Structures are given as C-alpha cells and as structure tokens.
C-alpha positions in Angstrom: 59.2 41.6 45.5 59.3 39.0 42.8 59.4 35.4 44.1 61.2 32.9 42.0 60.4 29.2 42.0 62.3 26.2 40.9 61.0 23.9 38.2 60.1 21.1 40.7 58.1 23.6 42.7 56.1 24.7 39.6 55.3 21.1 38.7 54.1 20.4 42.2 51.8 23.4 42.2 50.3 22.4 38.9 49.6 18.9 40.1 47.9 20.2 43.2 45.7 22.5 41.1 44.7 19.7 38.8 43.7 17.5 41.8 41.6 20.4 43.2 39.8 21.0 39.9 39.0 17.2 39.5 37.7 17.0 43.1 35.4 20.0 42.5 34.1 18.5 39.2 33.3 15.2 40.9 31.5 16.8 43.8 29.4 18.8 41.4 28.4 15.9 39.2 25.0 14.2 39.5 24.9 10.9 41.4 24.3 8.8 38.3 27.5 10.1 36.7 29.5 9.6 39.8 28.3 6.0 40.0 29.2 5.4 36.4 32.7 6.9 36.8 34.0 3.7 38.3 33.5 1.8 35.0 32.1 2.0 31.5 28.6 3.7 31.3 25.9 1.0 31.0 22.5 2.0 29.6 19.7 1.2 32.0 17.2 0.5 29.1 18.0 -3.0 28.0 16.6 -5.6 25.6 13.3 -7.1 26.6 13.8 -9.8 29.1 17.3 -8.9 30.1 18.2 -8.5 33.8 18.8 -5.0 35.2 22.4 -4.1 34.5 24.8 -3.4 37.4 24.5 0.1 38.7 20.9 0.6 37.4 17.9 0.8 39.6 15.2 -1.9 39.4 12.3 -0.8 37.2 9.4 0.7 39.0 6.1 -1.2 39.6 4.6 -1.1 36.1 1.7 -2.8 34.4 4.0 -5.3 32.7 5.4 -6.6 36.0 2.5 -6.2 38.4 1.1 -9.7 38.0 -2.3 -8.4 36.8 -3.9 -9.1 33.5 -4.7 -5.4 32.8 -5.7 -5.8 29.2 -7.8 -9.0 29.8 -6.1 -11.0 27.1 -5.5 -14.0 29.3 -1.8 -13.4 29.6 0.2 -11.7 32.4 3.3 -9.6 32.2 6.4 -9.7 30.1 7.4 -11.8 28.3 4.2 -13.9 28.3 1.9 -10.9 27.3 2.5 -9.7 23.7 1.1 -6.3 24.9 4.2 -5.9 27.0 7.4 -5.0 25.1 9.6 -5.2 28.2 9.4 -5.1 32.0 9.7 -1.3 31.7 6.6 -1.0 29.6 3.8 0.9 31.3 1.1 0.3 28.8 0.3 -3.4 28.7 -1.6 -2.5 25.5 -4.2 -4.9 24.2 -2.9 -7.5 21.8 -3.4 -6.6 18.2 -6.8 -8.0 17.2 -5.7 -11.3 15.7 -8.9 -11.2 13.7 -7.2 -8.7 11.3 -3.5 -9.5 11.6 -2.0 -11.7 8.8 1.4 -12.0 10.5 3.9 -14.5 9.0 7.1 -13.0 10.6 6.1 -12.3 14.2 6.1 -8.5 14.2 2.3 -8.2 14.9 1.6 -6.4 11.6 -0.1 -7.6 8.5 2.2 -8.8 5.8 1.4 -8.3 2.1 1.1 -11.8 0.6 -0.4 -13.5 -2.4 -1.3 -17.1 -3.3 -0.4 -18.0 -6.9 -2.1 -21.0 -8.5 -0.7 -22.7 -11.6 -1.4 -25.9 -13.5 1.2 -27.8 -11.4 0.5 -26.4 -7.9 0.5 -23.2 -5.9 3.0 -20.8 -4.4 2.8 -18.5 -1.5 4.7 -15.2 -1.9 5.0 -13.1 1.3 6.5 -9.7 1.6 7.5 -9.3 5.2 7.1 -5.9 6.9 10.8 -6.0 7.7 11.7 -6.2 4.0 12.4 -10.0 3.7 10.4 -11.8 1.1 9.7 -15.6 1.2 8.4 -17.9 -1.5 7.0 -21.4 -0.6 5.3 -23.9 -2.8 2.4 -25.4 -1.0 -1.0 -26.4 -2.4 -2.7 -27.9 -5.5 -4.3 -26.0 -8.4 -7.8 -26.3 -7.0 -7.0 -25.7 -3.4 -8.4 -22.7 -1.5 -5.9 -20.8 0.8 -7.1 -20.7 4.4 -4.3 -18.9 6.3 -4.6 -19.0 10.1 -2.7 -19.6 13.3 -3.5 -23.3 13.7 -0.8 -24.1 16.3 -1.2 -21.1 18.5 2.4 -19.8 18.1 1.3 -16.3 17.1 2.3 -16.8 13.5 0.1 -17.3 10.5 0.4 -20.8 8.9 0.2 -21.3 5.2 -2.7 -23.7 4.8 -5.1 -24.9 2.1 -8.5 -26.5 1.9 -8.9 -29.1 -0.8 -12.5 -29.2 -2.0 -12.0 -32.4 -4.0 -11.7 -34.5 -0.9 -12.5 -32.1 2.0 -8.9 -32.2 3.4 -7.0 -29.5 5.2 -3.3 -29.2 4.7 -1.4 -27.0 7.2 2.3 -26.0 6.9 4.1 -25.4 10.2 6.4 -22.5 10.8 9.6 -24.4 9.7 8.1 -24.3 6.2 8.9 -28.0 5.8 6.5 -29.9 8.0 2.8 -30.6 7.3 0.7 -31.0 10.3 -1.6 -34.1 10.3 -3.9 -33.8 7.3 -7.4 -33.4 8.5 -10.5 -34.5 6.5 -13.3 -32.0 7.4 -15.8 -30.9 4.8 -16.9 -31.7 1.3 -17.1 -30.2 -2.2 -19.3 -27.2 -2.1 -18.5 -26.2 1.4 -17.0 -22.8 2.1 -14.1 -22.8 4.5 -14.6 -20.5 7.5 -11.7 -21.1 9.9 -11.6 -19.0 13.0 -11.2 -19.1 16.8 -14.6 -20.4 17.9 -13.5 -21.7 21.3 -11.4 -18.8 22.5 -8.1 -20.7 22.9 -6.1 -18.4 20.5 -5.8 -21.1 17.9 -7.6 -21.2 14.5 -10.2 -23.9 14.4 -10.9 -25.8 11.2 -14.5 -25.0 10.1 -16.7 -25.0 7.0 -20.1 -23.5 6.2 -22.4 -25.7 4.0 -24.7 -23.5 1.8 -26.9 -26.5 0.9 -28.2 -26.8 4.4 -27.0 -23.5 6.0 -25.0 -25.4 8.7 -21.7 -24.5 10.2 -19.3 -27.4 11.1 -16.5 -26.5 13.5 -13.7 -28.8 14.7 -12.5 -27.1 17.9 -8.8 -27.0 18.4 -9.2 -27.2 22.2 -10.7 -30.7 22.3 -11.1 -31.8 18.6 -14.8 -32.0 19.2 -17.1 -31.2 16.3 -19.8 -28.6 16.8 -22.7 -28.0 14.4 -24.8 -24.9 14.1 -27.6 -24.2 11.6 -27.4 -20.6 10.7 -28.0 -19.1 7.3 -29.3 -20.2 3.9 -28.1 -20.8 0.4 -27.1 -17.4 -1.1 -25.8 -16.0 2.1 -22.2 -14.9 2.7 -20.4 -15.9 5.9 -19.1 -12.7 7.5 -16.7 -14.0 10.2 -16.0 -11.8 13.2 -16.1 -11.3 16.9 -19.2 -9.0 17.1 -19.5 -9.1 20.9 -15.9 -8.7 21.9 -15.5 -12.0 23.8 -12.5 -13.1 21.6 -14.5 -15.9 19.9 -15.8 -16.2 16.4 -19.6 -15.6 16.1 -21.8 -17.4 13.6 -22.7 -14.7 11.2 -24.0 -14.3 7.6 -24.8 -11.4 5.4 -27.8 -11.8 3.1 -27.4 -9.8 -0.1 -31.0 -10.3 -1.1 -32.2 -8.2 1.8 -29.0 -6.3 2.8 -29.3 -7.8 6.3 -26.7 -9.1 8.8 -27.7 -12.2 10.9 -25.5 -12.8 13.9 -25.5 -15.2 16.9 -23.4 -13.7 19.7 -21.2 -16.4 21.2 -21.2 -14.8 24.6 -24.9 -14.9 25.1 -26.6 -16.7 22.2 -28.5 -13.4 21.4 -29.5 -13.2 17.8 -28.9 -9.9 15.9 -30.8 -9.1 12.6 -29.7 -5.8 11.2 -30.2 -4.2 7.8 -27.0 -2.6 6.6 -26.0 -2.5 2.9 -27.4 -3.1 -0.6 -27.6 -6.3 -2.7 -24.6 -5.3 -4.8 -22.3 -4.4 -1.8 -19.5 -6.6 -0.6 -19.2 -7.3 3.1 -16.0 -6.2 4.8 -16.4 -6.7 8.5 -13.6 -5.4 10.7 -12.7 -3.5 13.9 -12.6 0.0 12.4 -13.0 1.9 15.7 -10.5 -0.1 17.7 -12.9 -1.2 20.5 -12.0 -4.9 20.1 -15.2 -6.1 18.5 -16.2 -6.5 14.9 -18.1 -3.7 13.1 -20.6 -4.2 10.3 -19.2 -2.8 7.1 -19.7 -3.0 3.3 -17.9 -1.7 0.3 -19.9 -0.3 -2.6 -18.3 -1.0 -6.0 -20.3 1.6 -7.9 -18.8 4.3 -5.6 -15.6 2.7 -4.3 -16.8 3.7 -0.9 -16.7 1.9 2.5 -19.7 2.2 4.8 -19.1 1.2 8.5 -21.6 0.8 11.3 -20.0 0.7 14.7 -23.3 0.1 16.6 -26.9 -0.9 15.8 -28.5 2.5 16.1 -28.6 3.6 12.5 -25.4 5.7 12.4 -22.5 5.0 10.1 -19.3 6.5 8.7 -18.0 6.3 5.1 -14.7 6.5 3.3 -13.9 6.6 -0.4 -11.1 4.1 -1.0 -10.6 1.7 -3.9 -12.0 1.2 -7.4 -14.2 -1.4 -9.2 -12.3 -4.6 -9.7 -10.1 -4.2 -6.6 -9.8 -7.0 -4.0 -10.7 -5.9 -0.5 -8.0 -6.6 2.0 -8.9 -4.8 5.2 -6.5 -5.6 8.0 -4.2 -4.3 10.7 -1.2 -2.7 8.9 0.1 0.2 10.9 0.3 -0.7 14.6 -2.8 0.8 16.0 -5.8 -1.3 17.1 -8.0 -0.4 14.1 -8.7 -2.1 10.9 -7.3 -0.1 8.0 -9.1 0.4 4.7 -7.1 -1.5 2.1 -7.4 -2.9 -1.4 -5.2 -4.9 -3.8 -5.5 -3.9 -7.4 -4.9 -6.8 -9.9 -4.4 -4.4 -12.8 -1.2 -3.1 -11.2 -0.4 -5.5 -8.4 -0.4 -2.6 -6.0 -1.6 -2.7 -2.4 -3.3 0.6 -1.4 -3.7 1.1 2.3 -5.2 4.1 4.2 -3.3 4.0 7.5 -5.8 4.7 10.4 -3.0 5.7 12.8 -1.7 8.6 10.7 -4.4 9.0 8.1 -1.7 8.7 5.5 -1.7 6.6 2.3 0.6 3.6 1.7 1.1 2.2 -1.8 3.3 -0.9 -2.3 3.6 -3.2 -5.3 3.4 -6.9 -4.6 1.8 -9.6 -6.6 0.6 -10.0 -10.2 -3.0 -9.9 -11.4 -2.0 -11.4 -14.8 -1.0 -14.6 -13.0 -4.3 -14.7 -11.1 -2.8 -14.0 -7.7 -5.1 -14.1 -4.7 -4.2 -11.6 -2.0 -3.8 -13.5 1.3 -5.4 -11.6 4.2 -7.8 -14.1 5.7 -6.7 -15.1 9.2 -9.7 -16.6 10.9 -12.2 -13.7 11.3 -12.5 -11.6 8.1 -14.7 -12.9 5.3 -12.3 -12.5 2.5 -12.3 -16.1 1.5 -16.0 -16.1 0.6 -15.7 -14.9 -3.0 -12.5 -16.7 -4.0 -14.0 -19.4 -6.1 -16.2 -16.9 -8.1 -13.5 -14.3 -8.5 -10.3 -16.2 -9.3 -10.2 -18.3 -12.5 -8.0 -21.2 -12.9 -5.0 -21.0 -15.2 
C-alpha cells in the first residue's frame, strides 16, 4: 500500500534527518575540531612571545621555557636567548658565533656591505639579507672601518678608527647619533676590536707593531689592559681559539708560517706552524664547534687550508682567485664559517654555503671605486691588510 504524506510532513522528516546527520558528524569529529566549532579556528602556533590563544593547550616543557641555560650562552629562555625563536622551540640552539656575523639588520646573518672612501669622506653601503639596502655617509678619507657591536644590542655598528689622531667614531643604530668619541691609539697602530672581556660587546683595541703590544679598553669597566704579544711584521689573527667567548691575543708570523696564541681561558701559549710566507690568514669557525680554527688562503692556488686541531691534520677547499678579498663569515644560518670572497674586478660576492654545499653569487660594491668589503666584526682578521691593499682616491 502506498502511503501518502502531506507537504508539512515531508518538511518535518527532512529536518529530522538533517539534525541526525549533523549530530553524527559532530560525534565522529576529533576533539580539537569540536572545540573549535564554537568559534573561528585559531592557530596554536603564534608569533614569538604571544600568549597561548584561547582553546590551545599550553606548550610542553621545552628547552626555551625550562629556565636552564642549555646552550651556555649566558642567556635563558625566550625571548632573552637569541637561540630560542619562541617558547615552542625545542632546540635552544647556540647563538650564531658573533665572531663571524656582520649583522646590520638583526636577522643573525652576515650582510654584504662595502665601505667606499672618496676625497670628501666615506660611505657605508649595506645590502641587507631581507633585500633592503642602506647607504650612510660616515667617516673621513683616511679612516679605517672597524665595524663591531660596541653597544651590545646585537647589531653591528658602523664605526671608524682615525689614524691621524687615534680617535674612534661609532655610529649608533639610529644612524644619526655618534657615541662619545674615544681617543685610543696612535698613527701606525692596527685596530683590533673584539670582545676581550666576554660581555658581548666589542671592545676598542689596537695592536702596535713598533713594540708588539696590544692595548684594549674593556667595555665592561673602561679599564685599559696591555699585553705584549707579537713583533713587527706579524699579522693579528683575531679569534676565540679556546671557545670561552673571549678574544685571544694571537698573531700569525709570515716569516716562519707560525701561529702564536695566548688562550684567554688559561693563559696557555700555543705556537703552531701552519701556512707559508705568501699565504693570507683567514681564521674562522669552519667546523662549527664554537672555537676559532687556524686557516690560510693560498693566492697561487686559490685554495683554503683549515686546521681544526693542533695534530697536523687539515682540510682544503678551492675557492677564489688571485686579487680577491677574503670575506669568510656566517652567511647561511648554520654555525660554520663559510668560504667567501669579494671580487673587485666584478663587484661580486662569491660564497660557498656550508649548510647546503651550494654556491651563492651576488653583485654588490664596485672595485673601480676602491670599495672595501665590510666583514670585520671583532674576531676575524680582515682589517689587517686594509692600509696596504686599498689605495686612496
């Protein structure tokens, strides 16, 4: 028998079916979707430092919220520890080795930058890794660029040493204010700024070839420290060779191809032969163990030689050509110094990325204008040859 139904009965039956279907869907849904059904879906991964959104669980106990200095950098948890990107981070990775990071924009990667001298002054040109370029006039024709983090804000300051009167001029991050001008050094001194007292600020320092003495004005207490180490003809090779996050007094003696180092942690002296008289020293942390490795670049071969210990072993890598400026630094985000050169003939930066073993080639700067590549930030020895290699216009 065929049963007939009125239109109101049909509508009522359809409504009941829809309610039953919806009820079954809700009961089968996962708890997180059920909780979100009462309002708009809110992502549980938020920007660094934001509180946990409503409806999201508290982050688990992780290294970046456990109150422990896991990476031994003197800083604890997010946001105080740069090794923690957020409270959810489970790595608390060691800070990038500031020895090899020339970071003007705060992204913890080395920026390609050049210092251009002219008859009426000097200009800093910085190509940020985020794509933004800045140009700032700062310095006199005879000044030597001495970039470093002199105020401890994590950013590299544009700064110059003026040999004519031994003054240091440091531009703060606002790019308008000069910090108090400091007289420290004399004509003939080689500027060797670095963190000698371990307070994460670059200290003003010079090495005097005439008497082989280092003079350091510590940023922590403004006291002056003197250390006789080296002789005329040596090249300062700044670095943290013992991994205690302080600059060590160190020179490379081309005449004997030997490195002479005083470890700041113990006062132990190291005398180690590595390199030939015509090599150029390029110390850096090439194996990522947070201390400086001995390294030289051989112009006749365009090859880097790196010793990561004092046992006679070494590695080598062909990268660069005669006439290149050597700009080893931290470009790719892993804790290793990358092999890198700047070629005046083309204005190109050529970087061998250690993280991916890929090549990066970027134009920035002009050799015909006598640009100086800026990569010295307190540890590397790149400033040593500036006076000999860069003619005045």
